[in-house]
N, C-alpha and C positions, 0 to 999 in steps of 0.2 A: 155364277156358282162354279161352272167348270173351271175357270181361270184359277180359282182357290183349290180346287182339287187338284188340278195340274202343278200348282205351285207347292203342296203340301205333298204330292206324290215324288216330286223331283227332290224335294228336302229330305224325305225319309231315304231315298235312293241314294242320294249323296251321302247322308250319314252312314249308311249301311255299308257302302263301298270304301269309306274312308278307312285306310290302312290294309287293304286287301292286296296292295302291291309291294307289301312290306317283306320283300325277298331274304332279307338280312335279319328279320325279326329275331331276338335273342341272340344274334351275333355280332361281335365287336368288329368294326368296320376298320380294316388293315389301311395305314395311311402310306402315302408315297414313299416316304423316307422307310417305314417297315418293309417295304417292298424291296428298297434298294439295298438294305441290309440282309434280306433273306432270298437270294437269288433263286433257290430251287422253288420256293414257294410263289415267287415271281412267274416263273417259268409254268408252273402247274395252272396257276389263275389264269395266265394269258391262253393256255390251251384251253381250259373250261370255256373262256369267254369266247373264243375263236368256234368253239364247237356248236354254241348254242346263243349267236348275238342277238337273236330275237327275244329271247327270254332275259338273258344274262348281260346282254351289252350295255344297258343303262344304270347297271347296279353300281353302288359306290366302290365295291371293291373292284370291278373291271375297269372303271373309269380311272381309279388310282393306279392299278397294274399297268395300264397302257401309258399314263402319265410317267410312271417309274421306268418303263421301256424306253420312253422317249430321252429322258434325262441320262438313263445309262448309256445310251446310244451317242448321246452328245458329249459325253464324258471320256468315252473310249475313242471318239474322234480327235478331241482335243488332246487325249494321250497320245494317240499315234502320231499327230503333226508336231510333238515336241522334239 
């Protein structure tokens, strides 16, 4: 009986917690390309992500902003070598 109660409790807890970590709920996630086209917003997003990496570091916008920063850096280095 305890096993069934434990399974039921874990199922309810998992269902209740689903979606609790949706930090960007209601917001459209910005793509890497969007960040490359909007450098001011890229700088602001990177600043916010670095200020609170524990909370923001795994959000899609932070991941995409970091990827855009890497791509921009590579492009700038390639342009500098021309």
